[in-house]
N, C-alpha and C positions, 0 to 999 in steps of 0.2 A: 767347234772341232779343235783337236789338239795338234792336228798335222796341218800345216799350211803348203799348198803346192805353188811354187812361183818359177818364173823363167830364170831367174838369178837368185843367189843365195845372199842375204845380207851380210856384209862384211863384219859388222859388231856382233853377229851370232856366235855363241860360245861352242868351239869345235868338240865334237865327240869322236874320239879314236877307237874304232871298233875292231877287235881282235878275237880270234879263238886262241887256244893254247899254243898251237904251232905258229900262228902269226906273230903273237907276242915274242916267242922265242926269237923268231927271225928279225923282229924290229928292234929288240931290247939292246943289242950291242951298239946300235947307231944312235942311241938317244944320248942326249946331253947328261953328263955324270949326275947332276943334282937331280934330273928326272928319274934316271935310273935308281938312285938312292931312295927318292920318295916313294916310288912305287914298290921297292923292295921293302921299306919300313912299314906301309900299310897292307903289305902282303898280296899285292895284286899280281896274278900270274896269267890272266886271261880266261879265268874259269868262267862257264856259262852262268849269266845272271849276276855277276859281281860288277862294281865299278870302283873307280877312285877319282876323286877331284883333284885337280892340279892347281896350286896357287900360283899367282905371279909373285914378283918381288915385293909388291905392295900388299900382298895378302888378298888379292882380289880373286876371284875365279878365272884362271886362265884357260882351262881345258878339263875334259873329262875322258877318262879310258873306261871302256866298257867292254865285258866279256860276253861271248855268245856261243852258243852249240855249234852252229854252222851259218852260212850266209843266207839260206832260205828258210830258217826257222821261223814260223808265223808268230812266235812270241820272243823274238830274239832281243828286242828293245823293251820289252813290257816291263821290265824291273825299273825303268828310269823314270817315267813321266810324274810319279808321285814321290819319288825319293830325291830328285836333283832339286836344286833351288829353283824358285820360280824365275822364268826368263826364257829366252829364245835361244835354241840350239840349232846346230847344223852337223852333218856327218863329214868327218875330216877325210879327204881323199888319200891320206897317207895310210890309213887303216885297210881293214878288210872290206871288201866292196858288197855290202848287202844287196840283195835283189830289191828293187824299189817296191816291189808288192809286199814282200816281207817287212820292209822298213816302215811303211804307212801303216800296214795292218798291226804290226806288233806295237807301235807306239800309240795308235788310237786304243787298242784294248787295253794297253797299261793305264790309260787315263780314264777306264770306265768305273763308274760309281753308280749304284742306284740311290739317289738322293731325293726320291719324291717326298718323303716324310722327314728325313734329317739331312739338313743342309751339309754339303762338303765343307770341311775346315780350310780347303785351299784349292786352288785351281791347278791342274796338270801344267807341267812345263810344255812349251810349245817346240815342235820340231818343224823346221823349213826344209822341204825337199823340192828337188827340180820336178817340175810337173811332167807328166807323161801318162800313157795309157796303164802302165803297169802299177804306178804309184796311185793311180785314180782307182784302179781295181781294188787294191788293197784298202782304200778308204772305204768303198762301197761294201766290200765283205765285213768291214769292222762295223759299219752302220747298221747293216742287217743283223749281224750277231747281238750287238747292243740292244737293239729293237726286240729281238727274241728273248734276251735276258730280261728285259723290262717287263715283258708280259709274264714271264714265269714269276719273276720276284713280286709282282703286284698282289697284294692279299686278295682272298676271294671276295671279301666285301665290296671291292673296287673292280674285280675282274671275274664277273659271272658271265653266264652265256651271252647275255645281251652286249655286255662290253666286249667280249671277246668278237662278237659279230660285228661290232662298230669298228674295231681294228681291222678285220678282214674288208669291211666295206671302204674304209679309208685307203687301204692298199689297192684295192680295185680301181678306185677313183684315181689315185696318183698313176696308175699305167693305163687307164682307159680300157679296163677290164669290165665284164658284165658282172653283177651281183645279184643274188637272190638268197632267200631263207624260207624254210619252212617251219612254223612256229606253233608249239603247243598241240591242241587236239588236231590241227591241221596235218600233223605228222600221221595220225590215223588214217585220215582221208587219203593221203598220198601214198599210203602203204609203207610207212616206215615205224612198224610197231615195236621194234626192239629199243629204238633210240627213245620213244615216247615212253615205255616201260621203266626204263631205269630212271629218267628225268622226272616223272610226273608227280613224285612226292614233294618236290621242291616249290616253293613260292615263285621261283624264277624259272620261267618257261623253258623246257627243252626245245631244241631247234636243230636243223641241218642247214649249215650255212655252204653256200656254193659260189664259187668265182670261175669264171671263163675268160680265156684271153688266148689270141694268137690267131694265125692264119688257118682257115678250115682245111687247107690243102697239105699242111704238115701233120706229121704223126701225132697222134693223140697220146698224151701223158696224164695220168690221173695220180695226183697226190691226196692222201687222206690222212688226216691228224687227229688223233685222240683228244678230245676237247672236255675232259671231266674237270670242271673248273673248281670243284672242291669235292672230296670223296670222304664221307663220314665211314664208308663200309656198309652203308644202308642198314638194314635189320641185323646182319652180322657186324655190327658196329666195331670198329677199330678201337684198340686201347688208346689211351691219350697220346702216348709216345709215337704210335704210329700214324696218329691223325695230325701230329704237329705240322708236318710239312706238305699236306695234301692241297695246298693251294698250287702247287707244282703239278699236279696230275693232269694238266692240260699242256704239260711241256711238248708232247707230240704236236699238237696243234699250233703251238709257238713256233717249233722249229719247221713245221710245214709252211707257215706263213713266212719265215725267213727265207726259206729256200724258194717259195714261189716268188718273192720280191725279187730275187737275184735273177731267177729265170726270166722274169719281164724286164729287169733293169738292162740285162746283158742280151735281150732279144734274141734268145735261143730258138731255133726253128722248130718249135713245137706248138701244137694246140693243147694249151694247159686247161685242165680242170682240177681245182682245189676243192676238196670236200672236208668240212670239219662237223662231225656230229658233237654238239655242245650241249652238256647236261651238268646239273649238280645232283650228286648221288646223296639224297636226304632221307630223313625218316619221318613218316607220317602215316595217317591211318590208311592211305591209299598207296603207300610203298609196296613195291614188289617184293615177293617173299620166297625163301628158300622152299623149294619143292614146287614152285609154280612152273608152268609150262608156257613159253611165250612162242607164238608164231612169228616168223622173220619175214623180210621182204622176198627173199629167194623162195619162202614157202616151207623151209625146215622148221622143225619145231625144237626149241632149247629147253632142257630142263635147267631150272636154277639150283646149282648145288650150293652156291655161296653169293650172296648179294655183293660181296666186296670184290667179286670178279667180274666188275662191271665194264670194264673197258672193252673186252672182246664182244660183250652184248652189242653195245652202240656201233662198235666198227663193222660188224657183221652187215648191218644194213647198208652202211656207206659203200663197203667193199662191193656188195652185190649190185648196187646202183652204179658205181663206177664201171663195173664190168659190162654192163648192159650196152654202153657205147663201144664196146670192143676196142679199147684203148691198145696201143702198142706196149704200154708198160704201167704198171701200177706200183706205186710205192706208198706204203703206210709207215708212219712214225708214231710210236706210242710209248708212253711210260706204263708198260704192261704188266710186268711180273716182278715181284721180289725175287724169284728164283734166277732171273737174269743177273740181278745184282749180287746174290750170293755167289754164283758161277764166276762172274767176271768183275765184279766191283764197280765202283762209280764211273770210272774213267773208260770203260770198254763197252760200247754198246753192242747188244747181240744182233748179229746179221742173219736173216733166214732168206734164202734164195731159191728159186725154181731150178736154176742152172749152175751146176758145181763151178764151171769156169768162170761166170759171171762173179761168183762169190770169191773166187781166188783173186780176180783181178781187182775187185773192190777192196780186198783187205790189203794187197799190195800197194795200191794207189793210196789208201787211207794212211799207211805208215809212212809212205813217201811225203805226205802233206802234213803229218804229225796231226791228223784228225782221225783217230783211229776206229776201226770196227773189227769185230771177230766173228769169223763164220761158225754158225751153229747149224745142227742137221735138222732137217724136216724129216725126221724118223718114222717112216709110214708105220712099222710094227707098233708103235706106241699109240695108234689112233684107237685102238681097242679099249684104252683107258679113259676114252672120253665119250664113249657110246653110252646111250641112255636106254633103261629098258622100257620107260614110257614115253620118250620122245626120240627125235633123232640123233641129239647130241647133248651133252651135259657140259655146263661152263666151268666145271672143275673135274680134275682128274681123280681116278679112283685110288691114287695114293699121291703122297707128297712128292714122289720122284719126278724129275724131268720136268717141272712146273713151265718152263719157258718154251719147250718144245711142245707141251700139250697145248699151250695157249696159241702158238704159231699153226698147228695142225688144225685147231679150231677154226682160225681165220682162213686157212687154206679151203675149208669145205664150202665157202661162199664165193669163191671164184671157179671160173670153168677150168677143166683140167689143163687146156692149152694156153691160159692166160699167163704171160710173163709178169713176175710179181716180186718186189723186194719186201721184206719186213723188217723193220728197225725196232728193236726193243730197248729203248734208252733211258737214262736217268734224268737228263736236262737239269743236272745239278751239280755243283762242286761243294764236295762236303768238307773239303780242307782247301785252304788258299795256295795258289802258286802264281807266279809272274803272269799278270793279264787275266788271270782267272780267280777273281775273288770268291768267297763262299757265297753260294746263291744258285740263282738260275743261270743255265748255260745253253748255248747253241752246239750241239754236238752232231757231227756228221754232214753238216749242210755244205761245208766246203768240199768234203770228199764226193757228195752226191752231185754237187754242181759240176764238179771236174769230170765225173763220170758221164753226166749227161751231154756235156760239151763235147767229149769224145765220141759217144754214142751218135749224136745227132749233128756231127760236124758236116759241113756241105762237101 
């Protein structure tokens, strides 16, 4: 851990004075002349993600000035742990008072690296904070986000359906939840034919992973995460560049696991069901084909227009199963469409919701928390574009237009009309580095969804 929570701060820790531009302008006139001149020389003005080292008379490090966007920013200090000299630091009370959750969260995330295969060149600097519930919450959030990133970053060779199942099983054991999985041909016997169809060509058996936790008297919440551990595209094989990052196609499952862990850690008053259909979309003689018609758990028949639109095919069985227990809310998380990325880019997951007011509240909450979502419509008139002439529904639209909406409408068909439901089409990946967000796997929307669930199910 790069953050230490203690009752008292060590006297020898190097102080960090945190400011935004306004706070710096207010403090600057009262600083010693030498300090003012030094900060002016290095160009420090309190800009977000900037810092300046202050030497003492002997040339040793006397302190640090750090610029932040605002006191609650979840990545406020993320630019520091791997930039500052190795050592122990504390926050100077003379500066801007960061919210304890933001301080611990941002510092922990700033020290994150995926080092399973390539050892880190240095350890992050350590920040000592006064302990308390808010600071502890920040550490818990960062821990869940780091675990989510690790799952996405792990190559498919070491993160197939069985390994994803092992991660879910470990999480269930940690919080005393029940765990089960249906594997291989047992999916056909248990009536999960679409999960089986997508995963049957792989030597690594497809499966449906299930975790259940909570008081049966509480409202039921179902989380569903897309667990395509590698996506070759199937017989509609992807080009090499398109296949390069397909280890991340289980990013929805990774984020669902991260959110589920936080729900259990913070003991939300819900009866949680976590479902992960886990497959590898491979090519073999028994691979499912374009033009095939597959019966689903709900009884609808899917015509396969393209084997590379496999995520919605495995999700439909899991969503139908989730709905059978009549949950208060279903949330699915999936790296589902390139169309959502074309529309919104890597940083903005697309949100589809049954209720307009819920969507608006979630977008507002996400912007407040700097964990953004963007509302997209479940535009019913487009449903005609996914209707099949030989089945009930086709897994590709009749045109390339509105691809993310078509996918959401496809999923909606497998839930009862009255079922409250949120669908998040996310990227689960940082394609360019920012403080606390290195290139690679990312935990997207789980802080926002957690806060929303805490509000929805507050006592």
